[in-house]
C-alpha positions as CSV (number, residue, x, y, z in Angstrom):
1,X,-0.1,0.1,0.0
2,X,1.2,3.6,-0.8
3,X,0.2,6.6,1.0
4,X,0.8,10.3,-0.1
5,X,-0.1,13.9,1.0
6,X,-3.4,13.9,-0.6
7,X,-4.7,11.0,1.2
8,X,-7.6,11.1,3.6
9,X,-6.6,10.1,7.3
10,X,-9.6,8.2,8.4
11,X,-9.9,6.4,4.8
12,X,-6.3,5.3,5.3
13,X,-7.1,3.8,8.7
14,X,-10.2,2.1,7.3
15,X,-8.2,0.6,4.5
16,X,-5.3,-0.6,6.8
17,X,-8.0,-2.2,9.0
18,X,-9.6,-4.1,6.3
19,X,-6.5,-5.9,5.5
20,X,-5.7,-6.7,9.1
21,X,-9.1,-8.1,9.7
22,X,-8.9,-10.9,6.9
23,X,-10.0,-14.3,7.4
24,X,-6.5,-15.4,5.8
25,X,-4.4,-12.7,7.4
26,X,-1.3,-11.5,5.4
27,X,2.2,-12.3,6.8
28,X,3.5,-8.7,6.5
29,X,2.2,-5.4,5.4
30,X,4.5,-2.9,3.6
31,X,3.2,0.8,3.6
32,X,5.1,3.1,1.2
33,X,5.2,6.7,2.0
34,X,5.3,8.7,-1.2
35,X,6.9,12.1,-0.1
36,X,6.0,14.5,2.9
37,X,2.5,13.8,4.3
38,X,0.4,16.0,6.7
39,X,0.6,15.6,10.3
40,X,-2.7,13.7,10.7
41,X,-1.5,11.0,8.3
42,X,1.8,11.1,10.2
43,X,0.0,10.4,13.5
44,X,-2.2,7.7,12.0
45,X,1.1,6.1,10.5
46,X,2.8,6.1,13.9
47,X,0.2,4.3,15.5
48,X,-0.2,1.8,12.9
49,X,3.5,1.3,12.3
50,X,3.5,-0.2,16.1
51,X,1.6,-3.4,14.8
52,X,3.9,-6.2,14.3
53,X,2.9,-7.4,10.8
54,X,3.4,-3.5,9.4
55,X,6.5,-2.1,8.1
56,X,7.2,1.3,6.6
57,X,9.3,2.4,3.8
58,X,9.7,6.3,3.1
59,X,10.5,8.1,-0.1
60,X,11.9,11.6,0.2
61,X,10.0,13.2,-2.6
62,X,6.6,12.4,-4.1
63,X,7.3,10.1,-7.1
64,X,3.9,8.6,-8.1
65,X,2.1,5.4,-7.0
66,X,4.0,3.1,-9.4
67,X,7.3,4.1,-7.9
68,X,5.9,3.9,-4.3
69,X,4.5,0.5,-4.8
70,X,7.5,-0.9,-6.4
71,X,9.6,0.4,-3.5
72,X,7.3,-1.4,-1.0
73,X,7.4,-4.8,-3.1
74,X,11.3,-4.7,-3.2
75,X,11.0,-4.9,0.7
76,X,8.8,-8.1,0.7
77,X,9.9,-11.2,1.9
78,X,7.1,-13.5,0.5
79,X,6.3,-15.1,-2.8
80,X,2.6,-14.1,-3.2
81,X,1.8,-10.4,-2.9
82,X,-1.5,-8.1,-2.9
83,X,-2.0,-4.8,-3.9
84,X,-4.2,-2.2,-1.7
85,X,-5.2,1.3,-2.1
86,X,-5.0,3.7,0.8
87,X,-8.6,4.8,0.5
88,X,-10.5,1.5,-0.2
89,X,-11.9,-1.4,1.9
90,X,-11.1,-5.0,1.3
91,X,-13.7,-7.6,2.1
92,X,-12.8,-9.8,5.2
93,X,-12.4,-12.8,2.8
94,X,-10.7,-11.3,0.0
95,X,-7.2,-12.8,0.8
96,X,-8.6,-16.2,1.4
97,X,-10.5,-16.5,-1.7
98,X,-7.7,-15.2,-3.9
99,X,-4.8,-17.4,-2.5
100,X,-6.8,-20.4,-2.7
101,X,-7.8,-19.6,-6.2
102,X,-4.2,-18.5,-7.4
103,X,-2.8,-21.7,-6.0
104,X,-5.3,-24.2,-7.1
105,X,-5.2,-23.0,-10.6
106,X,-1.7,-22.5,-11.0
107,X,-2.1,-18.7,-11.8
108,X,0.5,-15.8,-11.8
109,X,-2.3,-13.0,-11.2
110,X,-5.7,-13.2,-9.8
111,X,-8.3,-10.4,-9.3
112,X,-12.0,-9.8,-9.0
113,X,-15.0,-7.4,-9.0
114,X,-15.2,-4.1,-7.2
115,X,-18.2,-2.2,-5.9
116,X,-17.8,1.6,-6.3
117,X,-19.1,3.9,-3.4
118,X,-18.9,7.4,-2.4
119,X,-19.9,7.6,1.3
120,X,-20.7,4.2,2.4
121,X,-20.4,0.6,0.6
122,X,-23.5,0.2,-1.5
123,X,-24.5,3.7,-1.8
124,X,-24.0,3.7,-5.6
125,X,-25.1,0.2,-6.5
126,X,-22.1,0.1,-9.0
127,X,-20.2,-3.1,-9.5
128,X,-17.1,-3.3,-12.1
129,X,-17.2,-6.6,-13.4
130,X,-14.2,-7.8,-15.3
131,X,-13.5,-10.8,-17.6
132,X,-13.0,-14.0,-15.8
133,X,-10.8,-16.1,-18.1
134,X,-7.2,-15.9,-19.2
135,X,-8.4,-15.5,-22.9
136,X,-11.0,-13.1,-22.4
137,X,-8.7,-11.1,-20.2
138,X,-6.2,-10.7,-23.1
139,X,-8.8,-9.9,-25.5
140,X,-10.5,-7.1,-23.3
141,X,-6.9,-5.9,-22.4
142,X,-6.3,-4.6,-25.9
143,X,-8.8,-1.9,-25.2
144,X,-9.3,-1.3,-21.7
145,X,-7.7,-2.2,-18.3
146,X,-9.1,-6.0,-17.7
147,X,-8.3,-5.9,-14.2
148,X,-9.6,-4.1,-11.1
149,X,-6.0,-3.0,-10.0
150,X,-6.9,-2.8,-6.4
151,X,-7.8,-6.5,-6.3
152,X,-4.8,-7.8,-7.7
153,X,-2.8,-10.8,-6.1
154,X,0.2,-12.0,-8.0
155,X,3.3,-14.0,-7.7
156,X,6.5,-12.2,-6.9
157,X,8.5,-13.9,-9.5
158,X,6.1,-12.8,-12.3
159,X,6.2,-9.3,-11.3
160,X,10.1,-9.1,-11.0
161,X,10.3,-10.8,-14.4
162,X,8.9,-7.7,-16.3
163,X,10.6,-5.3,-14.0
164,X,7.5,-4.4,-11.8
165,X,5.7,-1.0,-11.7
166,X,7.4,1.7,-13.7
167,X,7.2,5.1,-12.5
168,X,4.5,6.4,-14.8
169,X,1.6,8.5,-13.2
170,X,-2.1,7.6,-13.8
171,X,-1.5,4.7,-16.0
172,X,1.1,2.6,-14.0
173,X,-1.3,-0.2,-13.3
174,X,-2.5,-0.7,-16.9
175,X,1.2,-0.6,-18.1
176,X,2.1,-3.3,-15.5
177,X,-0.9,-5.6,-16.6
178,X,-0.3,-5.7,-20.3
179,X,3.4,-6.2,-19.8
180,X,2.6,-9.3,-17.6
181,X,0.5,-10.6,-20.4
182,X,2.9,-10.0,-23.0
183,X,5.4,-11.9,-20.9
184,X,3.1,-15.1,-20.7
185,X,1.6,-14.5,-17.2
186,X,-1.4,-16.5,-16.6
187,X,-4.4,-14.5,-15.5
188,X,-8.0,-15.0,-14.0
189,X,-10.6,-13.1,-12.0
190,X,-13.0,-14.2,-9.4
191,X,-16.4,-13.4,-10.0
192,X,-17.1,-12.0,-6.5
193,X,-16.7,-8.5,-5.0
194,X,-13.4,-8.4,-3.3
195,X,-12.9,-4.7,-2.6
196,X,-15.3,-1.8,-1.9
197,X,-13.5,1.0,-4.2
198,X,-14.1,4.6,-3.1
199,X,-15.1,7.0,-6.0
200,X,-16.6,10.3,-6.6
201,X,-16.8,13.3,-9.0
202,X,-13.0,14.1,-8.9
203,X,-12.5,10.7,-10.9
204,X,-13.6,12.4,-14.1
205,X,-11.3,15.4,-13.7
206,X,-8.5,12.9,-13.1
207,X,-9.2,10.8,-16.3
208,X,-9.5,13.7,-18.7
209,X,-7.4,16.5,-20.1
210,X,-4.2,16.7,-22.2
211,X,-1.8,15.4,-19.5
212,X,-4.0,12.1,-18.9
213,X,-4.3,11.8,-22.7
214,X,-0.5,12.2,-23.4
215,X,0.3,9.5,-20.9
216,X,-2.4,7.3,-22.3
217,X,-1.3,7.5,-25.9
218,X,2.2,6.9,-25.0
219,X,1.1,3.6,-23.2
220,X,-1.1,2.6,-26.6
221,X,2.1,3.2,-28.4
222,X,4.2,1.0,-26.2
223,X,1.6,-1.7,-26.4
224,X,1.7,-1.6,-30.2
225,X,5.5,-1.5,-30.2
226,X,5.6,-4.6,-28.1
227,X,3.3,-6.5,-30.2
228,X,0.3,-6.4,-28.1
229,X,-1.7,-4.3,-30.4
230,X,-2.0,-4.7,-34.1
231,X,-1.5,-1.4,-36.1
232,X,-5.1,-1.1,-36.7
233,X,-5.9,-1.6,-32.9
234,X,-3.5,1.0,-32.1
235,X,-5.0,3.4,-34.5
236,X,-8.5,3.0,-33.4
237,X,-7.6,3.0,-30.0
238,X,-5.6,6.2,-30.2
239,X,-8.5,8.0,-32.1
240,X,-11.1,7.0,-29.5
241,X,-9.0,8.1,-26.7
242,X,-8.3,11.5,-28.3
243,X,-12.0,12.1,-28.7
244,X,-13.0,10.6,-25.5
245,X,-10.5,12.3,-23.1
246,X,-11.3,15.7,-24.5
247,X,-15.0,15.5,-24.2
248,X,-16.9,17.5,-21.7
249,X,-17.0,16.0,-18.1
250,X,-20.8,15.2,-18.3
251,X,-20.2,13.1,-21.5
252,X,-17.4,11.5,-19.9
253,X,-19.5,10.6,-17.0
254,X,-22.3,9.1,-19.4
255,X,-19.7,6.8,-21.2
256,X,-18.4,5.6,-17.7
257,X,-21.8,4.8,-16.8
258,X,-22.4,2.8,-20.0
259,X,-19.1,1.1,-19.8
260,X,-20.0,-0.1,-16.1
261,X,-23.2,-1.4,-17.4
């Protein structure tokens, strides 16, 4: 888990507790502090750090979530790792379901569904479902992120074989997933909600505009260069994203609502 200056202290505490209160508890929790954080977060981190399972790695300047997560992963001691965001809530059975599914099916990466919420879980009644089987994940991944990133659990060996997260902002999760797919990692998603994911109106502003578009087009180019996308897929995907990311916020909201359905 990474935490940075913009994170909400209460949400962060809830996220940590949801990981500690698993039916299959983790063997260790690594929290990566991405640059300076406010006093309220420092106080919460000081209390949480007293727990015997929790270790903290600090990064002097904010480098983005990809860099921060990679720094945390380099500190891990175990072969199976899970991602968690600092403002979401893992369901109590998440780890138990995932590790059993990963090991029994000889997978490299396993994820699941998320239910989005704004104030309390269930208030939006929005579930992001993703494809379940490897072949469907590959096909879906040519157009959109095929995994709910906050739900992923993976083998450390597969992660390290592709160099882990790159220090890209905003699209570091999709970048990692496509490189794992190209490298031959085996994927699956469990058809169950594993995480309550906090969302809100700010998500539209974060996923629009020229900065986000440039990052996304650079990712699509890398996917084409590595043979994950054909030339026609690269062209169509690029044109769609140019039109989509530069659209008004209300249109973005309508499209996201349609895609969720």
